[in-house]
N, CA, C and O of each residue as an XYZ file, in Angstrom:
876
protein
N       8.498     -0.254     -9.189
C       9.235     -1.386     -8.618
C       9.479     -2.429     -9.707
O       8.533     -2.825    -10.388
N      10.712     -2.883     -9.890
C      10.988     -3.882    -10.902
C      10.167     -5.136    -10.691
O       9.848     -5.502     -9.560
N       9.822     -5.803    -11.810
C       8.968     -6.990    -11.726
C       9.720     -8.188    -11.167
O       9.133     -9.037    -10.496
N      11.025     -8.259    -11.444
C      11.777     -9.436    -11.022
C      12.362     -9.221     -9.631
O      12.864     -8.144     -9.311
N      12.289    -10.246     -8.830
C      12.835    -10.194     -7.482
C      13.538    -11.507     -7.189
O      13.294    -12.527     -7.833
N      14.414    -11.453     -6.203
C      15.044    -12.668     -5.717
C      14.095    -13.290     -4.696
O      13.969    -12.786     -3.580
N      13.429    -14.376     -5.068
C      12.440    -15.008     -4.192
C      13.112    -16.114     -3.389
O      13.659    -17.062     -3.953
N      13.064    -15.981     -2.068
C      13.690    -16.944     -1.171
C      12.612    -17.723     -0.430
O      11.487    -17.250     -0.268
N      12.964    -18.901      0.010
C      12.058    -19.713      0.827
C      12.625    -19.765      2.239
O      13.681    -20.351      2.481
N      11.908    -19.145      3.161
C      12.326    -19.126      4.562
C      11.537    -20.178      5.335
O      10.312    -20.252      5.238
N      12.255    -20.984      6.098
C      11.609    -22.045      6.874
C      11.607    -21.667      8.349
O      12.648    -21.314      8.904
N      10.439    -21.741      8.984
C      10.347    -21.390     10.403
C      11.115    -22.391     11.255
O      11.439    -23.495     10.817
N      11.400    -21.966     12.503
C      12.257    -22.790     13.365
C      11.690    -24.165     13.658
O      12.445    -25.103     13.913
N      10.357    -24.304     13.625
C       9.780    -25.629     13.877
C       9.823    -26.521     12.638
O       9.501    -27.707     12.712
N      10.223    -25.948     11.496
C      10.357    -26.719     10.264
C       9.055    -27.029      9.566
O       9.047    -27.689      8.527
N       7.947    -26.558     10.126
C       6.636    -26.920      9.570
C       6.104    -25.926      8.546
O       5.179    -26.245      7.799
N       6.671    -24.738      8.503
C       6.136    -23.688      7.636
C       7.228    -23.129      6.739
O       8.307    -22.767      7.208
N       6.940    -23.063      5.452
C       7.847    -22.437      4.495
C       7.186    -21.173      3.965
O       6.020    -21.189      3.571
N       7.940    -20.081      3.959
C       7.383    -18.769      3.659
C       8.148    -18.129      2.510
O       9.379    -18.146      2.489
N       7.415    -17.566      1.553
C       8.040    -16.824      0.459
C       8.501    -15.459      0.962
O       7.731    -14.706      1.558
N       9.770    -15.159      0.709
C      10.354    -13.870      1.076
C      10.995    -13.281     -0.175
O      11.750    -13.970     -0.861
N      10.708    -12.029     -0.479
C      11.312    -11.369     -1.639
C      12.436    -10.450     -1.175
O      12.297     -9.710     -0.201
N      13.546    -10.515     -1.893
C      14.668     -9.625     -1.633
C      14.774     -8.676     -2.821
O      15.105     -9.097     -3.930
N      14.497     -7.413     -2.592
C      14.407     -6.431     -3.676
C      14.857     -5.071     -3.155
O      14.446     -4.650     -2.074
N      15.707     -4.381     -3.930
C      16.158     -3.037     -3.548
C      16.742     -3.001     -2.129
O      16.464     -2.089     -1.351
N      17.548     -4.004     -1.817
C      18.280     -4.082     -0.555
C      17.379     -4.161      0.684
O      17.772     -3.748      1.775
N      16.173     -4.694      0.500
C      15.317     -4.934      1.659
C      14.489     -6.187      1.428
O      14.482     -6.749      0.332
N      13.802     -6.611      2.457
C      12.935     -7.791      2.410
C      11.498     -7.329      2.211
O      11.084     -6.303      2.750
N      10.737     -8.104      1.424
C       9.315     -7.818      1.211
C       8.503     -9.081      1.491
O       8.865    -10.174      1.055
N       7.394     -8.915      2.228
C       6.525    -10.051      2.542
C       5.066     -9.604      2.512
O       4.750     -8.447      2.787
N       4.186    -10.541      2.173
C       2.754    -10.256      2.222
C       2.267    -10.298      3.668
O       2.952    -10.793      4.564
N       1.073     -9.769      3.864
C       0.454     -9.820      5.190
C       0.315    -11.266      5.666
O       0.567    -11.566      6.832
N      -0.085    -12.151      4.766
C      -0.247    -13.568      5.114
C       1.090    -14.180      5.523
O       1.160    -14.936      6.492
N       2.157    -13.850      4.780
C       3.479    -14.392      5.093
C       3.979    -13.875      6.439
O       4.594    -14.620      7.202
N       3.716    -12.595      6.733
C       4.127    -12.035      8.023
C       3.400    -12.748      9.161
O       3.994    -13.039     10.199
N       2.119    -13.027      8.963
C       1.348    -13.755      9.981
C       1.932    -15.150     10.204
O       2.003    -15.624     11.338
N       2.349    -15.803      9.121
C       2.962    -17.133      9.244
C       4.309    -17.045      9.956
O       4.643    -17.906     10.770
N       5.080    -16.003      9.646
C       6.379    -15.817     10.295
C       6.214    -15.682     11.805
O       6.934    -16.315     12.577
N       5.262    -14.852     12.218
C       5.081    -14.571     13.639
C       4.074    -15.512     14.308
O       3.786    -15.392     15.499
N       3.547    -16.453     13.513
C       2.611    -17.458     14.031
C       1.445    -16.793     14.772
O       1.133    -17.109     15.920
N       0.822    -15.861     14.054
C      -0.345    -15.169     14.575
C      -1.382    -15.068     13.463
O      -1.187    -15.636     12.389
N      -2.468    -14.363     13.700
C      -3.538    -14.285     12.706
C      -3.307    -13.124     11.743
O      -2.702    -12.123     12.125
N      -3.778    -13.242     10.499
C      -3.701    -12.114      9.565
C      -4.410    -10.873     10.110
O      -3.985     -9.748      9.848
N      -5.489    -11.077     10.866
C      -6.217     -9.941     11.436
C      -5.342     -9.161     12.426
O      -5.401     -7.933     12.490
N      -4.535     -9.892     13.191
C      -3.624     -9.241     14.135
C      -2.575     -8.422     13.392
O      -2.250     -7.305     13.795
N      -2.045     -8.985     12.300
C      -1.058     -8.271     11.487
C      -1.688     -7.033     10.855
O      -1.055     -5.978     10.791
N      -2.928     -7.155     10.389
C      -3.636     -6.007      9.810
C      -3.723     -4.863     10.814
O      -3.507     -3.703     10.463
N      -4.039     -5.195     12.055
C      -4.151     -4.177     13.102
C      -2.814     -3.491     13.345
O      -2.754     -2.267     13.460
N      -1.736     -4.277     13.425
C      -0.402     -3.699     13.619
C      -0.043     -2.775     12.455
O       0.437     -1.661     12.669
N      -0.274     -3.236     11.229
C       0.078     -2.440     10.052
C      -0.705     -1.134     10.036
O      -0.149     -0.076      9.743
N      -1.987     -1.208     10.350
C      -2.822     -0.001     10.362
C      -2.280      1.015     11.366
O      -2.231      2.211     11.076
N      -1.875      0.543     12.544
C      -1.336      1.451     13.561
C       0.001      2.045     13.133
O       0.254      3.231     13.341
N       0.857      1.215     12.535
C       2.172      1.686     12.092
C       2.034      2.733     10.996
O       2.738      3.743     11.007
N       1.130      2.498     10.050
C       1.000      3.394      8.894
C       0.346      4.726      9.245
O       0.204      5.589      8.378
N      -0.052      4.905     10.498
C      -0.456      6.241     10.943
C       0.734      7.191     10.954
O       0.566      8.407     10.861
N       1.950      6.625     11.070
C       3.158      7.430     11.209
C       4.138      7.199     10.063
O       5.272      7.675     10.121
N       3.727      6.486      9.039
C       4.636      6.155      7.935
C       3.906      6.308      6.606
O       2.694      6.106      6.521
N       4.658      6.667      5.578
C       4.106      6.809      4.232
C       3.963      5.417      3.613
O       4.957      4.742      3.349
N       2.743      5.007      3.392
C       2.479      3.665      2.869
C       3.218      3.420      1.563
O       3.663      2.302      1.304
N       3.356      4.465      0.728
C       3.998      4.300     -0.583
C       5.477      3.959     -0.454
O       6.053      3.332     -1.343
N       6.088      4.369      0.648
C       7.517      4.109      0.853
C       7.764      2.702      1.381
O       8.797      2.099      1.091
N       6.820      2.180      2.153
C       7.056      0.935      2.876
C       6.245     -0.246      2.355
O       6.295     -1.334      2.930
N       5.500     -0.041      1.274
C       4.737     -1.142      0.683
C       4.716     -0.989     -0.826
O       4.913      0.108     -1.349
N       4.478     -2.082     -1.520
C       4.353     -2.031     -2.977
C       3.613     -3.286     -3.442
O       3.406     -4.228     -2.678
N       3.223     -3.267     -4.709
C       2.518     -4.409     -5.291
C       3.480     -5.215     -6.161
O       4.239     -4.651     -6.949
N       3.440     -6.529     -6.011
C       4.154     -7.443     -6.892
C       3.134     -8.333     -7.590
O       2.115     -8.707     -7.009
N       3.423     -8.665     -8.841
C       2.564     -9.601     -9.572
C       2.985    -11.026     -9.255
O       4.173    -11.347     -9.261
N       2.010    -11.874     -8.979
C       2.292    -13.293     -8.764
C       1.331    -14.115     -9.616
O       0.265    -13.638    -10.006
N       1.721    -15.347     -9.898
C       0.853    -16.253    -10.653
C       0.337    -17.324     -9.701
O       1.116    -18.048     -9.080
N      -0.996    -17.417     -9.593
C      -1.624    -18.406     -8.713
C      -2.427    -19.389     -9.550
O      -3.098    -19.007    -10.509
N      -2.350    -20.646     -9.178
C      -3.134    -21.669     -9.868
C      -4.519    -21.720     -9.237
O      -4.657    -22.009     -8.048
N      -5.527    -21.442    -10.026
C      -6.911    -21.476     -9.566
C      -7.678    -22.434    -10.464
O      -8.005    -22.114    -11.606
N      -7.955    -23.606     -9.928
C      -8.560    -24.653    -10.755
C      -7.547    -25.131    -11.778
O      -6.445    -25.548    -11.419
N      -7.914    -25.073    -13.048
C      -7.002    -25.485    -14.120
C      -6.264    -24.309    -14.731
O      -5.467    -24.485    -15.652
N      -6.520    -23.115    -14.228
C      -5.934    -21.929    -14.844
C      -4.851    -21.311    -13.962
O      -4.908    -21.385    -12.734
N      -3.865    -20.700    -14.616
C      -2.876    -19.884    -13.930
C      -3.316    -18.423    -14.031
O      -3.428    -17.879    -15.130
N      -3.558    -17.806    -12.905
C      -4.079    -16.449    -12.867
C      -3.004    -15.510    -12.315
O      -2.407    -15.783    -11.274
N      -2.765    -14.411    -13.015
C      -1.821    -13.405    -12.530
C      -2.568    -12.402    -11.651
O      -3.553    -11.801    -12.079
N      -2.093    -12.233    -10.436
C      -2.720    -11.286     -9.523
C      -1.657    -10.387     -8.889
O      -0.486    -10.756     -8.796
N      -2.084     -9.218     -8.461
C      -1.192     -8.310     -7.749
C      -1.497     -8.382     -6.254
O      -2.645     -8.265     -5.827
N      -0.434     -8.579     -5.474
C      -0.571     -8.624     -4.016
C       0.274     -7.521     -3.396
O       1.335     -7.174     -3.915
N      -0.197     -6.978     -2.291
C       0.571     -5.942     -1.607
C       1.601     -6.590     -0.676
O       1.294     -7.522      0.068
N       2.819     -6.074     -0.739
C       3.925     -6.544      0.095
C       4.398     -5.390      0.977
O       4.297     -4.220      0.609
N       4.915     -5.752      2.150
C       5.444     -4.766      3.087
C       6.931     -5.034      3.298
O       7.369     -6.184      3.322
N       7.704     -3.950      3.452
C       9.152     -4.142      3.534
C       9.623     -4.405      4.967
O       8.825     -4.460      5.903
N      10.941     -4.565      5.109
C      11.510     -5.003      6.388
C      11.260     -4.003      7.510
O      11.151     -4.394      8.672
N      11.167     -2.713      7.176
C      10.884     -1.721      8.217
C       9.539     -2.006      8.885
O       9.422     -1.953     10.109
N       8.527     -2.307      8.070
C       7.205     -2.616      8.615
C       7.239     -3.939      9.383
O       6.690     -4.043     10.480
N       7.887     -4.946      8.797
C       7.977     -6.266      9.442
C       8.665     -6.147     10.806
O       8.261     -6.789     11.776
N       9.710     -5.315     10.863
C      10.462     -5.098     12.100
C       9.596     -4.394     13.153
O       9.618     -4.759     14.329
N       8.839     -3.386     12.720
C       7.991     -2.656     13.661
C       6.859     -3.519     14.203
O       6.436     -3.350     15.347
N       6.375     -4.439     13.386
C       5.381     -5.402     13.880
C       6.010     -6.275     14.971
O       5.366     -6.589     15.973
N       7.268     -6.662     14.769
C       7.974     -7.470     15.775
C       8.090     -6.723     17.097
O       7.939     -7.317     18.164
N       8.359     -5.423     17.028
C       8.465     -4.621     18.247
C       7.143     -4.619     19.000
O       7.104     -4.814     20.215
N       6.058     -4.395     18.258
C       4.745     -4.302     18.902
C       4.253     -5.658     19.419
O       3.617     -5.737     20.470
N       4.553     -6.712     18.675
C       4.080     -8.041     19.059
C       5.070     -8.840     19.872
O       4.784     -9.965     20.281
N       6.270     -8.244     20.115
C       7.332     -8.895     20.882
C       7.795    -10.191     20.221
O       7.998    -11.209     20.883
N       7.957    -10.128     18.887
C       8.431    -11.295     18.134
C       9.931    -11.153     17.862
O      10.370    -11.317     16.724
N      10.708    -10.853     18.884
C      12.097    -10.463     18.693
C      12.959    -11.600     18.146
O      13.770    -11.389     17.245
N      12.788    -12.776     18.679
C      13.596    -13.916     18.224
C      13.294    -14.243     16.765
O      14.200    -14.550     15.991
N      12.036    -14.177     16.402
C      11.635    -14.512     15.033
C      12.172    -13.494     14.029
O      12.634    -13.879     12.955
N      12.119    -12.197     14.362
C      12.617    -11.186     13.421
C      14.133    -11.276     13.301
O      14.670    -11.088     12.210
N      14.836    -11.559     14.395
C      16.296    -11.680     14.328
C      16.714    -12.845     13.437
O      17.695    -12.743     12.701
N      15.976    -13.950     13.502
C      16.292    -15.101     12.648
C      16.017    -14.787     11.184
O      16.769    -15.205     10.304
N      14.934    -14.049     10.921
C      14.643    -13.657      9.539
C      15.734    -12.751      8.993
O      16.175    -12.932      7.858
N      16.177    -11.777      9.785
C      17.222    -10.852      9.340
C      18.524    -11.607      9.082
O      19.197    -11.354      8.083
N      18.883    -12.525      9.967
C      20.103    -13.326      9.765
C      20.008    -14.135      8.478
O      20.973    -14.211      7.718
N      18.854    -14.736      8.233
C      18.615    -15.500      7.002
C      18.769    -14.601      5.784
O      19.426    -14.976      4.813
N      18.165    -13.412      5.832
C      18.214    -12.501      4.682
C      19.632    -11.996      4.432
O      20.025    -11.799      3.282
N      20.399    -11.786      5.496
C      21.785    -11.322      5.320
C      22.638    -12.373      4.620
O      23.491    -12.042      3.795
N      22.408    -13.621      4.947
C      23.135    -14.707      4.276
C      22.883    -14.666      2.778
O      23.755    -15.004      1.977
N      21.672    -14.246      2.409
C      21.272    -14.232      1.003
C      21.411    -12.857      0.352
O      20.864    -12.623     -0.725
N      22.139    -11.949      1.000
C      22.481    -10.696      0.330
C      21.862     -9.430      0.872
O      22.069     -8.366      0.289
N      21.109     -9.488      1.965
C      20.554     -8.267      2.540
C      21.685     -7.370      3.032
O      22.552     -7.815      3.785
N      21.677     -6.100      2.604
C      22.736     -5.171      2.987
C      22.206     -3.962      3.744
O      22.957     -3.026      4.022
N      20.943     -3.971      4.075
C      20.312     -2.822      4.728
C      20.914     -2.610      6.113
O      20.914     -3.529      6.932
N      21.430     -1.403      6.385
C      22.068     -1.111      7.665
C      21.118     -0.469      8.667
O      21.285     -0.619      9.878
N      20.122      0.245      8.156
C      19.238      0.990      9.041
C      17.806      0.483      8.929
O      17.356      0.105      7.848
N      17.106      0.479     10.036
C      15.678      0.157     10.036
C      14.926      1.304     10.694
O      15.333      1.816     11.737
N      13.827      1.699     10.068
C      12.983      2.746     10.638
C      12.162      2.166     11.785
O      11.690      1.031     11.723
N      12.006      2.966     12.825
C      11.158      2.563     13.945
C      10.105      3.641     14.156
O      10.415      4.832     14.166
N       8.858      3.212     14.326
C       7.762      4.165     14.368
C       7.056      4.334     15.712
O       6.082      5.085     15.770
N       7.486      3.684     16.799
C       6.786      3.943     18.058
C       6.922      5.407     18.452
O       8.012      5.972     18.370
N       5.839      6.019     18.875
C       5.830      7.456     19.138
C       6.803      7.831     20.244
O       7.519      8.824     20.120
N       6.843      7.060     21.318
C       7.679      7.440     22.448
C       9.151      7.430     22.065
O       9.905      8.323     22.453
N       9.565      6.412     21.295
C      10.960      6.386     20.861
C      11.235      7.514     19.875
O      12.317      8.102     19.893
N      10.262      7.823     19.011
C      10.420      8.928     18.063
C      10.594     10.249     18.811
O      11.426     11.075     18.435
N       9.814     10.443     19.864
C       9.935     11.673     20.651
C      11.304     11.773     21.307
O      11.901     12.848     21.362
N      11.803     10.626     21.809
C      13.131     10.641     22.423
C      14.201     10.906     21.369
O      15.172     11.616     21.631
N      14.025     10.338     20.183
C      14.975     10.582     19.091
C      15.067     12.078     18.787
O      16.165     12.612     18.626
N      13.925     12.751     18.708
C      13.919     14.193     18.429
C      14.601     14.964     19.552
O      15.352     15.905     19.297
N      14.342     14.568     20.790
C      14.979     15.204     21.937
C      16.497     15.037     21.873
O      17.250     15.980     22.118
N      16.931     13.823     21.540
C      18.360     13.514     21.458
C      19.035     14.326     20.358
O      20.095     14.914     20.571
N      18.414     14.354     19.181
C      19.007     15.072     18.045
C      19.011     16.578     18.279
O      19.971     17.257     17.915
N      17.953     17.105     18.882
C      17.910     18.541     19.181
C      19.007     18.931     20.162
O      19.573     20.020     20.062
N      19.309     18.046     21.111
C      20.310     18.345     22.136
C      21.735     18.233     21.605
O      22.631     18.938     22.067
N      21.941     17.347     20.635
C      23.309     17.065     20.166
C      23.545     17.507     18.726
O      24.520     17.087     18.103
N      22.663     18.349     18.191
C      22.781     18.786     16.804
C      24.118     19.486     16.567
O      24.540     20.319     17.370
N      24.775     19.147     15.471
C      26.071     19.718     15.067
C      27.210     19.382     16.037
O      28.298     19.947     15.931
N      26.968     18.475     16.970
C      28.030     18.080     17.908
C      28.545     16.683     17.573
O      29.750     16.471     17.445
N      27.625     15.740     17.434
C      27.995     14.371     17.060
C      26.981     13.854     16.042
O      25.888     14.399     15.892
N      27.373     12.797     15.354
C      26.487     12.152     14.381
C      25.759     10.998     15.069
O      26.379     10.163     15.728
N      24.433     10.963     14.908
C      23.618      9.932     15.555
C      22.997      9.046     14.489
O      22.311      9.538     13.593
N      23.232      7.739     14.580
C      22.625      6.775     13.662
C      21.498      6.051     14.388
O      21.681      5.554     15.499
N      20.334      5.995     13.750
C      19.196      5.299     14.352
C      19.041      3.916     13.736
O      19.255      3.737     12.537
N      18.661      2.921     14.571
C      18.490      1.535     14.138
C      19.693      1.088     13.311
O      19.562      0.660     12.164
N      20.869      1.201     13.930
C      22.137      0.922     13.255
C      22.505     -0.547     13.420
O      22.315     -1.142     14.480
N      23.034     -1.109     12.346
C      23.424     -2.518     12.334
C      24.845     -2.672     12.881
O      25.812     -2.223     12.266
N      24.952     -3.310     14.043
C      26.257     -3.602     14.634
C      26.389     -5.109     14.727
O      25.636     -5.773     15.439
N      27.369     -5.642     13.990
C      27.528     -7.089     13.906
C      26.205     -7.683     13.423
O      25.748     -7.305     12.345
N      25.572     -8.583     14.156
C      24.314     -9.184     13.696
C      23.096     -8.555     14.376
O      21.978     -9.056     14.255
N      23.328     -7.453     15.090
C      22.245     -6.829     15.848
C      21.914     -5.438     15.307
O      22.741     -4.792     14.662
N      20.694     -4.995     15.584
C      20.313     -3.604     15.365
C      20.170     -2.930     16.728
O      19.560     -3.481     17.645
N      20.738     -1.735     16.848
C      20.621     -0.978     18.094
C      19.832      0.297     17.813
O      19.797      0.782     16.682
N      19.196      0.837     18.863
C      18.319      1.993     18.672
C      19.082      3.211     18.169
O      18.696      3.822     17.173
N      20.178      3.568     18.866
C      20.973      4.728     18.464
C      22.454      4.395     18.647
O      22.840      3.727     19.605
N      23.270      4.872     17.712
C      24.714      4.649     17.792
C      25.418      5.958     17.481
O      25.137      6.596     16.467
N      26.339      6.358     18.362
C      27.154      7.562     18.158
C      28.591      7.106     17.976
O      29.280      6.841     18.961
N      29.064      7.007     16.720
C      30.392      6.430     16.482
C      31.529      7.215     17.120
O      32.502      6.622     17.587
N      31.421      8.560     17.149
C      32.514      9.355     17.730
C      32.733      9.043     19.204
O      33.841      9.194     19.718
N      31.687      8.611     19.874
C      31.777      8.312     21.306
C      31.854      6.818     21.589
O      31.983      6.408     22.742
N      31.774      6.006     20.539
C      31.691      4.550     20.717
C      30.585      4.231     21.724
O      30.773      3.460     22.665
N      29.431      4.849     21.494
C      28.331      4.772     22.449
C      27.064      4.248     21.780
O      26.660      4.728     20.720
N      26.444      3.252     22.420
C      25.150      2.728     21.993
C      24.093      3.178     23.005
O      24.289      3.070     24.216
N      22.980      3.680     22.491
C      21.870      4.101     23.345
C      20.664      3.239     23.013
O      20.238      3.177     21.860
N      20.120      2.578     24.013
C      18.935      1.750     23.831
C      17.771      2.395     24.581
O      17.877      2.705     25.768
N      16.667      2.590     23.873
C      15.464      3.145     24.492
C      14.547      1.989     24.856
O      14.034      1.291     23.982
N      14.346      1.793     26.153
C      13.589      0.638     26.636
C      12.148      1.033     26.948
O      11.856      1.622     27.989
N      11.248      0.691     26.012
C       9.834      0.868     26.308
C       9.392     -0.268     27.234
O      10.161     -1.188     27.510
N       8.167     -0.195     27.700
C       7.719     -1.126     28.737
C       7.752     -2.577     28.283
O       7.916     -3.482     29.101
N       7.596     -2.804     26.969
C       7.598     -4.198     26.498
C       8.955     -4.868     26.655
O       9.041     -6.095     26.613
N      10.044     -4.067     26.839
C      11.376     -4.653     26.985
C      11.515     -5.449     28.277
O      12.399     -6.298     28.388
N      10.653     -5.184     29.249
C      10.736     -5.892     30.533
C      10.654     -7.397     30.334
O      11.283     -8.157     31.070
N       9.890     -7.827     29.353
C       9.670     -9.254     29.128
C      10.864     -9.937     28.460
O      10.903    -11.164     28.373
N      11.834     -9.156     27.989
C      12.989     -9.785     27.343
C      14.293     -9.260     27.944
O      15.309     -9.154     27.257
N      14.247     -8.932     29.242
C      15.384     -8.288     29.873
C      16.644     -9.154     29.852
O      17.740     -8.628     29.658
N      16.514    -10.472     30.047
C      17.689    -11.345     30.058
C      18.330    -11.410     28.670
O      19.555    -11.388     28.548
N      17.497    -11.488     27.623
C      18.031    -11.498     26.257
C      18.731    -10.184     25.947
O      19.770    -10.174     25.287
N      18.161     -9.064     26.425
C      18.775     -7.757     26.205
C      20.141     -7.674     26.877
O      21.084     -7.125     26.307
N      20.249     -8.220     28.091
C      21.530     -8.190     28.812
C      22.594     -8.995     28.072
O      23.738     -8.557     27.951
N      22.215    -10.171     27.580
C      23.150    -11.015     26.840
C      23.582    -10.324     25.550
O      24.766    -10.311     25.211
N      22.619     -9.751     24.838
C      22.895     -9.028     23.592
C      23.842     -7.860     23.854
O      24.782     -7.636     23.091
N      23.595     -7.119     24.930
C      24.443     -5.980     25.279
C      25.868     -6.431     25.579
O      26.826     -5.802     25.130
N      26.012     -7.508     26.328
C      27.344     -8.003     26.696
C      28.145     -8.407     25.464
O      29.337     -8.114     25.370
N      27.491     -9.078     24.518
C      28.164     -9.508     23.285
C      28.674     -8.297     22.509
O      29.820     -8.281     22.059
N      27.817     -7.280     22.351
C      28.198     -6.090     21.582
C      29.310     -5.323     22.290
O      30.258     -4.873     21.647
N      29.202     -5.170     23.611
C      30.225     -4.440     24.377
C      31.589     -5.105     24.241
O      32.589     -4.428     24.003
N      31.634     -6.420     24.390
C      32.911     -7.132     24.369
C      33.509     -7.189     22.972
O      34.723     -7.063     22.809
N      32.669     -7.378     21.971
C      33.180     -7.558     20.614
C      33.609     -6.246     19.977
O      34.609     -6.204     19.261
N      32.859     -5.164     20.231
C      33.104     -3.913     19.516
C      33.615     -2.793     20.413
O      33.842     -1.676     19.949
N      33.798     -3.094     21.701
C      34.334     -2.099     22.628
C      33.516     -0.809     22.625
O      34.066      0.290     22.547
N      32.216     -0.958     22.710
C      31.329      0.201     22.833
C      30.708      0.199     24.224
O      30.645     -0.832     24.895
N      30.253      1.374     24.639
C      29.538      1.490     25.904
C      28.044      1.575     25.634
O      27.624      2.003     24.559
N      27.249      1.169     26.604
C      25.791      1.228     26.507
C      25.235      2.216     27.527
O      25.696      2.279     28.666
N      24.248      2.976     27.101
C      23.387      3.710     28.026
C      21.958      3.295     27.712
O      21.507      3.425     26.574
N      21.252      2.800     28.708
C      19.864      2.378     28.530
C      18.950      3.459     29.105
O      19.087      3.858     30.262
N      18.029      3.918     28.286
C      17.088      4.965     28.691
C      15.711      4.332     28.854
O      15.154      3.794     27.896
N      15.167      4.394     30.056
C      13.867      3.782     30.317
C      12.736      4.744     29.976
O      12.842      5.955     30.170
N      11.660      4.175     29.467
C      10.460      4.965     29.202
C      10.026      5.679     30.484
O       9.905      5.062     31.542
N       9.794      6.990     30.371
C       9.420      7.795     31.530
C      10.608      8.444     32.217
O      10.429      9.289     33.094
N      11.855      8.051     31.821
C      13.062      8.633     32.409
C      13.949      9.232     31.316
O      15.174      9.132     31.368
N      13.302      9.858     30.324
C      14.034     10.373     29.162
C      15.043     11.465     29.536
O      16.166     11.465     29.032
N      14.650     12.397     30.418
C      15.559     13.483     30.796
C      16.766     12.946     31.561
O      17.888     13.411     31.360
N      16.539     11.978     32.430
C      17.649     11.353     33.158
C      18.610     10.688     32.173
O      19.827     10.811     32.307
N      18.055      9.980     31.183
C      18.891      9.336     30.175
C      19.664     10.341     29.350
O      20.844     10.136     29.064
N      19.007     11.434     28.962
C      19.674     12.471     28.175
C      20.822     13.097     28.959
O      21.877     13.378     28.391
N      20.628     13.319     30.257
C      21.701     13.868     31.091
C      22.899     12.928     31.144
O      24.042     13.383     31.101
N      22.653     11.625     31.234
C      23.753     10.650     31.233
C      24.530     10.705     29.923
O      25.757     10.615     29.914
N      23.804     10.853     28.816
C      24.445     10.914     27.495
C      25.302     12.165     27.375
O      26.425     12.101     26.874
N      24.785     13.305     27.831
C      25.540     14.564     27.760
C      26.777     14.495     28.651
O      27.842     14.977     28.263
N      26.653     13.901     29.846
C      27.815     13.736     30.729
C      28.882     12.869     30.068
O      30.074     13.160     30.165
N      28.448     11.803     29.394
C      29.389     10.925     28.688
C      30.089     11.691     27.575
O      31.293     11.534     27.367
N      29.338     12.516     26.863
C      29.905     13.330     25.786
C      30.961     14.279     26.329
O      32.061     14.358     25.782
N      30.642     14.999     27.395
C      31.578     15.973     27.962
C      32.834     15.288     28.481
O      33.941     15.803     28.319
N      32.664     14.134     29.100
C      33.812     13.385     29.633
C      34.752     12.961     28.510
O      35.968     13.109     28.624
N      34.182     12.429     27.420
C      35.017     11.925     26.326
C      35.591     13.053     25.480
O      36.710     12.941     24.981
N      34.845     14.131     25.314
C      35.350     15.275     24.550
C      36.449     16.001     25.316
O      37.302     16.656     24.717
N      36.425     15.880     26.654
C      37.411     16.573     27.471
C      38.738     15.861     27.573
O      39.711     16.415     28.085
N      38.783     14.615     27.080
C      40.033     13.837     27.173
C      41.047     14.328     26.158
O      42.155     13.797     26.087
């Protein structure tokens, strides 16, 4: 990893906290402490989320060490700290339901040059549905996961069908009104259709997607 990075100062919505954010290799990098400050939770809570996420992700791909200089007493000491990229930060938001905070961070990073279109998601249930979806539609349509549409990320996007698929795990219940507003904005602006697949109703959702495919392919 190159030593030089574009270091940005992100200010939380309450204006009381300023956080160092690194922009490197078209993604965002933050320390565990910075992520805790972003989500206004404890470092121990972030550690637990990261440990659970890294059961399903290669740590070498989603984390790296950066050298920083810290003033300790009268001396400037160079130390290496571990940073985690936007995929990990995003997955922590999913687990901790920090949706508003992660969306504001992504918007801030895009203003400053973030070009990342896809974000990896590691929840097992969504991963299982992704495999089911791809196995069913292999060689028929192209499926993009965690695709950037306008200022939002959606779970799955099939461009040939102008179709967005959102997989709603149980935690989505707490943000249902925000999800409806987000869906309406995307539908009206980009003329796409939505299919929402609820946790526990994967086969029903897959059948709706296949029916939509057959209807549009038959036109």
